[in-house]
C-alpha positions as CSV (number, residue, x, y, z in Angstrom):
1,M,-271.1,159.6,21.2
2,S,-270.9,155.9,21.9
3,R,-268.4,153.6,20.2
4,P,-269.3,150.3,18.6
5,A,-268.8,147.1,20.4
6,L,-265.7,144.8,19.9
7,T,-266.5,142.0,17.3
8,P,-265.4,138.6,18.6
9,E,-262.5,138.7,16.3
10,E,-261.5,141.8,18.0
11,E,-261.7,140.4,21.4
12,S,-259.9,137.1,20.3
13,R,-257.0,139.4,18.9
14,L,-256.6,141.1,22.1
15,R,-256.3,137.8,24.1
16,E,-253.8,136.5,21.4
17,A,-251.7,139.8,22.1
18,L,-251.7,139.4,25.9
19,A,-250.5,135.7,25.1
20,R,-247.5,137.0,23.3
21,V,-246.4,139.3,26.0
22,P,-243.8,137.4,28.1
23,Y,-243.7,140.0,30.9
24,A,-247.6,139.8,31.3
25,R,-247.3,136.1,31.6
26,L,-244.6,136.3,34.2
27,L,-246.8,138.6,36.3
28,R,-249.9,136.5,35.4
29,L,-252.0,139.2,34.1
30,E,-255.4,138.5,33.4
31,L,-257.6,140.4,30.8
32,I,-261.1,140.6,32.5
33,A,-263.1,142.8,30.0
34,A,-262.4,145.1,27.0
35,E,-264.6,147.2,25.2
36,R,-263.9,150.0,22.6
37,G,-261.6,152.5,24.5
38,A,-261.5,150.6,27.7
39,A,-260.0,147.6,29.3
40,T,-260.0,145.8,32.7
41,F,-257.1,143.7,33.9
42,A,-256.6,141.7,37.1
43,L,-253.4,140.8,39.2
44,D,-253.3,138.4,42.1
45,W,-251.1,139.3,45.0
46,R,-248.2,136.8,45.3
47,E,-245.4,136.7,47.6
48,E,-243.0,136.8,44.9
49,L,-244.3,140.5,43.6
50,T,-243.8,141.8,47.2
51,R,-241.0,144.0,48.7
52,M,-240.2,143.8,52.3
53,E,-243.1,143.5,54.8
54,G,-245.2,141.6,52.3
55,I,-246.3,144.8,50.4
56,L,-246.8,144.5,46.7
57,H,-244.0,146.1,44.9
58,G,-244.8,149.3,43.1
59,G,-243.5,148.1,39.8
60,A,-245.8,145.3,39.9
61,L,-248.9,147.6,40.3
62,V,-247.5,150.0,37.7
63,S,-247.1,147.1,35.1
64,L,-250.8,146.3,35.9
65,L,-251.9,149.8,35.2
66,D,-249.8,150.3,32.1
67,T,-250.9,147.0,30.7
68,A,-254.5,148.0,30.9
69,A,-253.9,151.2,29.5
70,A,-252.4,149.7,26.5
71,F,-255.1,147.3,25.8
72,A,-257.6,150.3,26.0
73,V,-255.6,151.9,23.2
74,L,-255.3,148.6,21.2
75,T,-259.1,148.5,21.1
76,L,-259.1,151.7,19.2
77,L,-256.2,150.4,16.5
78,P,-256.7,148.6,13.3
79,Q,-255.4,145.1,13.1
80,G,-251.5,145.3,13.2
81,G,-251.5,148.5,15.0
82,R,-249.0,149.4,17.6
83,T,-248.6,151.9,20.2
84,V,-245.8,152.8,22.9
85,T,-246.0,154.6,26.2
86,V,-244.7,158.0,26.1
87,D,-245.6,159.3,29.4
88,F,-246.9,157.8,32.8
89,T,-248.0,159.4,36.0
90,V,-248.9,157.2,39.0
91,H,-250.3,157.9,42.4
92,F,-250.0,155.2,44.9
93,L,-253.0,155.6,47.5
94,R,-252.7,152.3,49.6
95,A,-250.1,149.7,50.0
96,V,-251.5,146.2,49.1
97,S,-250.4,142.9,51.2
98,S,-253.1,140.5,49.9
99,G,-255.9,139.8,47.5
100,R,-256.8,140.5,43.9
101,L,-256.3,143.8,42.2
102,E,-258.2,145.2,39.3
103,A,-257.1,147.9,37.0
104,R,-259.7,149.8,34.7
105,A,-258.6,152.0,31.9
106,R,-260.4,154.3,29.7
107,V,-259.2,156.3,26.9
108,L,-260.0,160.0,27.7
109,R,-259.0,161.5,24.3
110,E,-258.0,159.8,21.0
111,G,-256.0,161.8,18.5
112,R,-254.8,161.1,15.1
113,R,-251.3,159.9,16.9
114,V,-251.7,160.4,20.5
115,C,-254.2,159.1,23.1
116,V,-254.5,160.1,26.8
117,I,-255.6,157.2,29.0
118,T,-256.8,157.3,32.8
119,V,-256.4,154.3,35.0
120,E,-257.9,153.3,38.5
121,A,-256.8,150.1,40.5
122,T,-258.8,148.9,43.2
123,D,-258.5,146.1,45.7
124,Q,-260.8,143.0,46.1
125,T,-263.2,145.2,48.2
126,G,-263.3,147.9,45.6
127,V,-261.1,150.5,47.5
128,L,-259.0,152.8,45.4
129,I,-255.5,152.1,45.5
130,A,-253.8,153.7,42.7
131,T,-254.7,155.8,39.7
132,A,-252.4,156.8,36.7
133,T,-252.6,159.3,33.8
134,T,-250.7,158.0,30.7
135,T,-249.9,159.1,27.2
136,Y,-249.6,156.6,24.2
137,V,-248.4,157.2,20.6
138,K,-249.7,155.2,17.9
139,Q,-247.3,153.7,15.6
140,G,-247.6,152.7,12.0
């Protein structure tokens, strides 16, 4: 069963929601695309996001994955709806020391209160660098 496309108003609401997240602005997370039940975000490697040896800090990568997942859920909520992460499992597959990362999140199951999401992050060449499975609870 396919889901209806996002309206221009819904897309605008997502961009406005992102603009209200100070941490996302700090990381310079970019909303690339969204459709009902899915979202894609990007993060550019920067020196200030690294740990020793110039490797992207895992926390920055997790933030990218988590934000993509949250916005995938937001595409399913009514205006004013909120959600919070209740579980997050990540698998780091490769270290990142340069370039642009993209995280693609997809809602696997949407229940009345709980959503299960999968996220894959790739580097600029399309190589898979991390995966995550996360659970969100709808609020309100």
